[in-house]
N, C-alpha and C positions, 0 to 999 in steps of 0.2 A: 837614256841610262835604269839599269833597276839598281834597288838597294843594295843589293851583293856588290854591283859593281863600285857604288858611290863608299859603301864600307871600304872597302879597300885601297881607294884613294883618299877616303879620309884619315883612314889608318896610319897611311905613310908620312900626310901631313901632321897626326899630333906625335908622331914618332920624331919628326924635324924639328916641330916646334918643342917638346918637351923630352930632351935625351935622358935615357934613363928610366924613361917612365913605363911604366907596366900596364900593359892593356887587356881587357878579360872582356870574352866577348858572353856575355850570359845568357844560359838554355832558357828560352820562351816556355820550353814545356815544362820546365823547373814551377814557374811562377809567375802562372799569366799576368803580360803587362809590365813587368821591370825592364828598364830601359836595356837598351842593346849590348852598350860598354859601362864598362866602369875603367876608370882610369886611372893610378895609383900615380902620386908624384913628389917626393918627398913626405912632407906629412902631412898635403892634403888627398882629395880626391873628389872625382867627379863622375856622373852619369850622365851619356846620351842615348835618346833615341834618334834613333835614325830612319829617315823620311827620305825615298829617293825624289818629291814633291811635296810642294805648299800644300797642294792639296790631296796629299793623299791620306786615306782615311786611318783614324785613329782608333784603334782596338782597346776593349771594357778595360780601365784600368789606368790605363798610359796615362792620363792626364794624372791622377791621381797619384801614381809612384813620383811622374816627374815634379809635380807642386812637393810633392811630403821631401824627398832627397834634395830639393832647393832648399828647403828650410834647413837642411842639414848643412848643407856643402854648397853643391853647385850641382844642378841637373837642368837640360834643355831637352825641347825638337830640335834638332840639323838636319838642313836639307841645304842642297846647292845653292840656295837663293837666299839663304838668311848664315851660312855658313861664317862670312868674314865678322859679321855683328857676336855670333856666337864665340868663333873663336878668341877673337877680340875678349870678350867677360871672361872668357876661363884663362887666359892670360893675365888677369887683371887678377882671379880668384887664386892663381896659381905664385904668382907676384913676377913674373918671368917679362913684363913689358921692357920693352928694349934691349933683352938679352934674345932674343929670334927675331925675326921678320915675318908678318905673314906677307904671304906669295899677293 
């Protein structure tokens, strides 16, 4: 599965888990290294850097921004193998544990 294909599936899961959330795909040409998605939900936010696999290459600045945004709110690399863990942590951050079930 390509990163684009995975992103489409992931966005559908995010919308199911967090009804009413706003998901913004960031422009990688505007600021190199900024995570792919910004998720706004109620009074909280998160950023996700999407990778098609755990061994996909990480571009310059991606680690920096994921770590910086994690200190501010929530940020993580996400791929099909760690998806359950990351989405569970995101549910904890957004305070929605028990409201929607992970597949």
